[in-house]
VEXVEX-58687 format. One record per residue (C-alpha): x, z, y. Coordinates in steps of 0.05 Angstrom, whole numbers, plus 5000, padded with zeros to 4 digits. Each point is the difference from the previous one (the first is absolute). Layout:
XZY/...
***
This chain:
499849995001/502049835068/501150585050/496249935070/506749855031/501649474956/493149684995/500049935071/506849745002/497849484946/493949805040/504049875068/505349604961/494349564977/497049895069/506849845027/500449464948/494049665024/501049465047/494150135045/500050535056/496450664977/497850535041/495650624970/496750535045/497350614972/493150225012/501250365067/502749285026/507550234990/505049484981/504150224934/502749414981/503149315015/504249554965/505849585031/496249344998/495250365048/504850105049/502749274990/493649685015/497450495056/506850295033/497550684986/504950484967/499050684958/502850445053/495049735049/493850064964/500850444932/496550735009/495849755063/492749805015/499449234987/496349895062/504950385043/506049514984/495149374987/494150035052/494949594974/501150074927/494549814959/501750434939/497450675020/493549605009/500549774923/502250764990/493250245028/494949464978/503049874930/499049285015/506649564984/502149455045/503249344984/504249495038/500350415069/503949615048/505550415039/504549905050/504850495032/505149695052/502849394970/498050234924/494249674969/497350194933/493150034954/498050724975/495650214938/497950684999/496750454955/497450694990/503850464942/495050394956/501550594959/493650094959/494649905052/503650285058/504849575049/506850315007/503449475038/500349285016/505749374991/501249395040/503549474974/502349455042/503449324993/503649625058/497349345030/504849564976/499150264926/492849975011/500649245024/505149834940/494350274954/494849595035/504449404997/500850124919/492550064994/498849415038/504949584956/496850304937/493149835019/502549305018/503549984930/493050244969/495749465038/505749504988/499550204925/492349894998/500149365033/505249694951/496750334932/492949755030/503249324999/503850094939/498749494935/497150404949/500249764928/493549784975/501749504936/500650304932/502149684928/492149824993/500949555058/505549614957/496349394969/501949624944/501950064925/506649585003/504550294947/506050045045/495250345061/497650534954/507250174981/501650115069/493550405009/501950414941/506450155023/497950155076/495050514970/505150364962/505250115056/494250175052/500050694988/507950105011/503849975063/504449484974/501649465058/497049304980/501849295014/494149564995/502949204995/495649375008/498449405044/496250115060/492550074991/500250284924/497750675024/505450415007/497050485049/493650084959/504850274940/503450435050/493150255020/497950144933/506250334977/499050485067/492750134974/502150184933/505450515015/499750675027/501949745071/493249765004/497450485053/505449885045/502049405045/501249314973/503849615052/502149334992/505149675046/502149224993/507449925014/499049315012/494650055050/503950515051/506349775040/506250334969/501150285074/493550434990/500050134927/503750565007/496550445048/493849824960/502850304940/503850625035/497150085064/503250195060/501750525051/497149985072/505249655037/503649664945/499549395037/498249655059/493049744976/498850574962/493350465006/500150665035/498250374951/503749644945/497449684934/497750264931/503749614947/496449754936/504650464954/497050575037/493049715002/500449864922/503250684978/497150284936/497349294994/501749204982/503949585044/498949244984/506249585017/497349354996/504849365000/506250514997/504549394991/499649905072/502650675018/506849945044/505750284965/501250525051/493050294988/500749944930/506050585003/494850495039/495149874949/504550104942/502150665035/492350235004/499349844929/505950384977/499150645044/493150055020/501750055073/500549545064/501450075071/495349645052/504349515047/503150455054/498850634957/504450514983/495150384951/500149854927/492849904975/497650074930/495549534965/497050004933/497649234993/499149534944/502549275010/497449374968/502849425018/498249334992/503349295012/499849294985/506849894996/505750034945/503350675025/505149894948/502349385028/500250335068/503750594974/505049454973/500649635063/501150685043/493349875034/496750664970/503250714981/501550064931/499650764992/493449945040/496949484947/501550524944/496750515040/493449605013/500049614939/498850624950/494549734970/499249255015/492749664999/499549234994/493649765023/499149274962/497349465047/493249654994/502649384974/503050384938/492950394985/494949415012/496250254950/497850605052/497249525050/492849964976/499950755001/502650025067/495949385031/493950434968/501550645035/501449655066/494049625002/495850624979/502650375063/499849465047/493849584980/495749644939/503449385007/502649614940/505449544980/499649254984/502849824936/505449545039/501550575042/501050474938/504949454972/503750055066/500350734999/503550024930/504649475014/502450155068/507050395011/497350585043/506350005040/496750565042/497250374940/494350445000/499750055074/499449165004/494550124947/496350445046/500949655059/497749374966/493950284974/498650285068/501449365037/496249564941/493350545010/499249925070/501049194998/495349914942/492849815026/495850214940/501950454941/505049544963/507049915022/503149274996/506049785006/498649745072/499750755022/506650204981/506150065046/504149385010/505450354961/496149984937/497749305009/506649704956/503449715055/503449474960/497449394955/503850254941/496750654991/493549715014/500649434947/502050624951/494150355020/495449404986/503349844930/498350704982/493850064948/498350694983/494150144956/499850765014/504150585040/503350084934/503149355007/502150035064/503450754991/504349694942/502249455044/501550515049/503050454956/504049384971/502949875069/502250655020/504150114928/502749265009/502950195070/502250664980/503849744937/502949415048/502850595041/503250444946/501949494948/497249894932/505750414961/498150644967/502750385056/496349535052/493150104956/501150785006/501149895069/493949565005/495350554961/503350545049/498049715059/492449794974/498950734978/499649754918/503850104940/504349524980/496149884935/493349885047/504749515036/501549614941/492550004978/497549775064/505349464999/497649754933/492250105014/500449635069/504949494968/504950045056/505349484990/506950285007/
***
């Protein structure tokens, strides 16, 4: 147990450690205690005030009124000569009796600084609210991925397996194949689904601005910077998913900074000194061959292996033409009750779709708006779909299909033939072709025989 003397000394030590000015009066209005900070703020020294009535030393003091009424006061502005400060006052109770009162004061410069910090905090919250309000939330799930093509289903199966992990993922595929659809579906299937999904197209943002978009910047970081700075996407995406689309277009110097974030989980804003923590899952996507870019020193090898923990290759539409009827049906169901003329169906199944599903969707949308009735004819298709050269037109005219099954077989024959032409017809080439087509080597041999493909 502390003796009374030690207890008082202990309490006085605590009061001296407080960074605010403290003054205490007893029930008779006599000053019993002040700390050094009170002297620093008001200029009144202990020998001038201790043991004296407060009103004698500080005429106009309000603390005796608080002692008398028992009502606290807050934010009272005081000025003594050239010293300005703000005071909070409150009575001191022992059980139900008032036995004194305490005054806590802060200097005006300190109050200004606190007000400034509070204003910045409010501005930061406002900025966050506006940014989050505009933020792109994931809306697609795996159920929105349409198709039963074997290669596609294999990728979907793999994507579902890795969704629950925090592994970084690289989605590869041509433009328009649905890479962001997969990214959103993975996010929706993960433990991060209740947190932000934020996409950024590395090719669409100028390299000079991409760094500030990703990491943000502090106030005054550069000439044209916003007054209150900027919140970066890594900060906004904390605990969620950051989708870096077209990552192959990211500048090399920025690749190094991205690598550091992935390794350390920390980053600095432009112009900032403080290290900020972030917990973000990266899903990257590209339509470029990053391995070739690494060999040509246009993409960092260490970053490639960091983001390529899991690679999901999305097949182009020309390699999954068996899904076209289902895709068309889905698109028409959501847009209208239109039907395709048989000649249009043939074009859709023989066209190579360089723009992939995006091009198919745009074509359907265009044709629906051009059609004068419920049937979409060739004349309703975009010019790019109307076979720009005579050779292709002649080829179409010579095609005589008895059923949709015949047309699919012809398409399958064409895809297999073109793939084998690219890989070669050796055993090794056929294995590579089977892998690209998403089928077994035995299935490839069966199809070659069944479709009577002449090698």
